[in-house]
N, C-alpha and C positions, 0 to 999 in steps of 0.2 A: 351532718349526713350528706348535704349537698356537696360539701368540700371533698368528702370521701369518694363520692361518685365521680367527681371531676378528675380526681387522681386516677381512678380506674380507667376512665375514658382515655386520659392522656397516655397511660401505659399501654392500652390496647392499640392506640394510634401509632405509638413508637414501635411496638412489636410488629404492626402491619407494615410500616415503612421498612423495617429491618428485613422482614420476610421478602418484601418486594425487591430490595437491593440484592438479597441472596440469590434471586432468580435471574439477575443480570450477569452478563459476561461481556467484557470489553476487549477489543482487539485494536492494536495500533500497527499499521503498516508504515515503515519509515526507512527510506534510503538515507543512510548516514554519511554518505560521501567520503569514502575511504576512511571509515572509522573516525570521522571528525577531524582528520589531520589537515584538511585544506583550509581550515578557519582557525585563527588564534583562539585558544580556549575551547575548541570544538568538542573534544572528548568530554571535558568537564560539563559542557552544556548538555551533551547526550545524557549523562548520568543525572544531572539536575532535572531535566525534563521528564525522564522516566520516573524519578522519585516524586515529582509533582503529580503526574497523571496516574501512575500505578495501574497500568492496564493488566488484565488477567494474562493476556498473551501479546507478545511483540514479535512481529515478523520484520526482519532486518535485511536490507540490501547493502552490498559493498562491505562485507566482512572480509578482511584481508589477512589477519593474523600476522601483523608486521613484526619483524625481528624475531620470529619464532615464538612469539607470545600468543597463546590461544586467546582470542577475543572473548570467548564465552567465560573463561576463568577470570579474565581481567574485569569484565563488566559486572559479573555477579559479585566479585569481591568488593568493587566500588559501591555497589548498591547495599551490600551487607554493612559497610561502614556507615551507611545512612539508616540502618535498622530495618532494611528490607530484604526478605528472603526470596530470591528468584532461582529457578532451576534452568539448566541449559545443557548443552553437549557440544562437542567439537564439530564444527562445520566450516566450509570454505566458500566464500562468495556471498551466500545468504546465511541467515542465522535465525535462531529462535530463543525467546525467553519466556518462561512460564512461572506464574505465581503458584501453580499447583504441581504437586509431585508428578514426575514423568514416569509412565509405566512402560514405554517403549519408544524407540527412535528408529528411523530408517532413512537411508539415502535413496531418493527416487531418481534423481538425474544429477550425477556427479559433475562438478566443475571440470572443464577440459578446455584449456587454452582460451579462457574467458568467454566461453559461449553459453554461459548461464548455468544455473543449478537449481535443484529443488530438494528440500529435506522435509521430514515430518516428525512430529511427536504425537504420542497418545497420552491422554490424561482423563481424569474424571472431574467434572464440575457439577456440584449440587446433585449428585447422583446420576448425572448424564455422561455417557461416554463421548469424548470429543477427539477428533483427529485434526491437528493443526498443521498446515503445510506453509512453508515459506518458499518464495520463488524470486529469483533475479534472472530474468530471461535475456537471451542473446541481444547484444546492442547493435550488431551489424545488420546490413540489409534493412535498415530502418526506413521503410518506404514512405512514411508520411513526410519525410524530408524531401524525397524526390518530387512529390506534388508541389512543394514549396520552392523548387528550384535549387535544391542541393542534393548531391549524391549522399545516399543514406549509409554509406560505408566510409567514404573519404571526406565528406562534408565540404566538398568543393562545389562552386556554383556550376549548375548545368541548366539547360532548358527544362522547365517544368514537365513532368510526365503526367499526362491527363487522360490516360486510358486505364479504366478500372482493371481490365484484364492484365495489363502490363504491371500495374502497381501490385496486384496480388501475386504475380509471378516473382517480382523482386522480393516482396515481403516473405513469401514462403521459401525463398532460398536461404533464409535464416534458419536457426535451430529452435526458434521459439515454439513453432507448432509441434516439433518432435518432443520437446520438453513437456508441453501442456498435455499431449496425448499420453505420456508416461504418467503424469499426475492423474488424469481421468481414469486410467486403467487401475491405478493403485486405489483411488478413491472409491471405485465401484466395490472393491472388496470391503473397505471400511463400512460403506453404507449397508452392504448385505449383512454385516455383523452388528448393525444397530448404532453405528457411530454417527454423530453430527460432524460434518466436515466443513472446515473453513480453510481457505487459502488466501494469503496476503502476499503481495509482491509488486515489485517494479517490473512490469511486463515489457517495457520498452516498445510498446505498440498501443495505439489508441483503441477505443471501443467502437464497435459498429453502432452503438446507441448514441454516439457523439458526432457522427458524420452523417447527418440526415438532411432532408429537404430544407428544413427551417434554418439551418446555419451553413448551407453550402457556399454562401458568399461571405462568410465571416472567417476570421483567423487564418487568412490565406489558404482556405480550403479550395479555392479556384474552381468553384462550381461542382466539386466532386462529392458524390455519395458513395461511401466505401464500406462493404461488409467485412471489416477487419477480422482476421482469421482466429486469433486466440480467444477473444471474448465470444465470438460466434460458437466456437467449439465448446467453451465452458457452458454457454446457455443451452446448446443442444444436448449436453450431458445432464441437464437438470439443475445447473447451478444458477444462483441469483446474484447479480451485481448489487451489493448492499447499498452503495451510494445512489445508483440509479433507481433502486427500489424505493428509496425514500424521496429522492429528488429526480423525478423522471424527465424533467425538461432541461436539456443541455444548453438552452439559450439563457434561461434565468439562473441556472446553476451549472455552469460549465465544469466546475470542480477541478480546475487546472492544478496539476501537481508539479509541472516542470515547464520552463525553468522558473524557479523561485527567485525573487529578489533576495539579496543578502547584503546588508549595508557594509559588511566587513570585507567584501570581495569586489574587485573591479568587474564591471559588466562584461568585458570581453572574456572573462573566465567563466561566465555563467551561460553564455549563449553559444550554440553550435552552428547557428545559421544567422549571422549578424544582420543580414538585410531582410530577413523574413519575420513573420509573426509565427513563431513555433510553439506558442502556448498549447499545452495538451494535458489531458488526464491520462497518465500512463501508470499510476499507482492504484492498485485495486484490492478490494476484499470481496471475495465471492464465498457463497455458503450454500449448503444443502443439508437437510435433516428434518426429521419429524418433530424434534423438540426445540427448534430454534427459529427465531425470526428477528430480522434487523429492526431495531426500534428507533435509534437515533444515529446520525452521522454528522461529522464535522471535518473540515479541512484544518489541518494542524500546521501552522506556520505563519509567516508574514502575509498580509493581504496583497502586497504588491507582487507583480510578476515582471517578466522581461519580454518585450516585443520590439522588433526592429532596433535592437540595441538600446532601447530606452526603458527606464523604469515605468511601469504602468500600475496605477492604483486601481484595483478591480472595483467595478461598480455593480457587480452581480449581487444576488441575494443569498450568497453562501453563509453558512454558519461557520465562523472561524474560531479556533483555539489559538490565540496569539502566543508567541514565545515569551518566556520569562525575561530574557535579556539577549545573550548571544544566540544567533541562529547558526547551527553547525553545518548546514548542508545547502546544496543547490536544488533540492527537491522540497516539496511539502509532503507532510504525512497525511494519512487518512485514519480517523479515529471513529470506530463504530461500536455502538452499544447494542448488544443482542438481548432479547428476552428468551429465557429458557422455560419452556412450558412444562 
């Protein structure tokens, strides 16, 4: 009889764990550096890492559709060969993959002369409506380089710009704020219709939560405290930065996603400001909704980064998901586990 009760208790525990897992939703933001073409074996590594992690949704940056081959068709076919069913749709510059059937898609900010893009899909997860957005924002007028003594459009050495007013003027000459305003406008409609909204992207701009009093003399911030535009707009619109929600201290958990070390690539191909410490968190996952809360977060990629043209082994307290073997990109990804209430 005692044995029978033990079996029942074990079955209940297994059922409880399964139910808990069913209430989770995972998202990976990943800049795949020209579809993995910059690294030998890069595309195969992208496929292998997705097959290992199997996120519910993947927001991709630098989708190029090379040689007229739609990347969404190519990647879903490669994953199918590994026994995995993912859904997608044609997009340019940024991309989306979903383990769940897609009910609708929409272009929010179309790619135009490499000034960024935003797309979205709608789906249902565990009975909850979700709207997933992917963003790859304008890489020009990248003003955090101007602070570090490099022109943020030409990446040539200049005297550091140390006026917050001037930095924001340079920053807002990009199209990043235009794109994120288009996202916020679209997301307001989703939220009004009861959707939980998530956006993942390479924003090509830091967070105002990362340029604060406590680190103004670190990472070549040159004493600057900057209210960076895009993350400020997201927060003002009610969105939560998943990584900073879980790890609020940018000193102990800087969360750097660029530039990532890559053992298969020469360092001069990884840095845009060779004499500076350009380490930055520019890949984000933001969210908003009544039924969703960020539960866990990790940086996906090698521990090492690049600063002053040197490989730097990070001594932060980050939680890392290390690569299987080949790392296909110059960015690190962000992997977030959400709880669906």
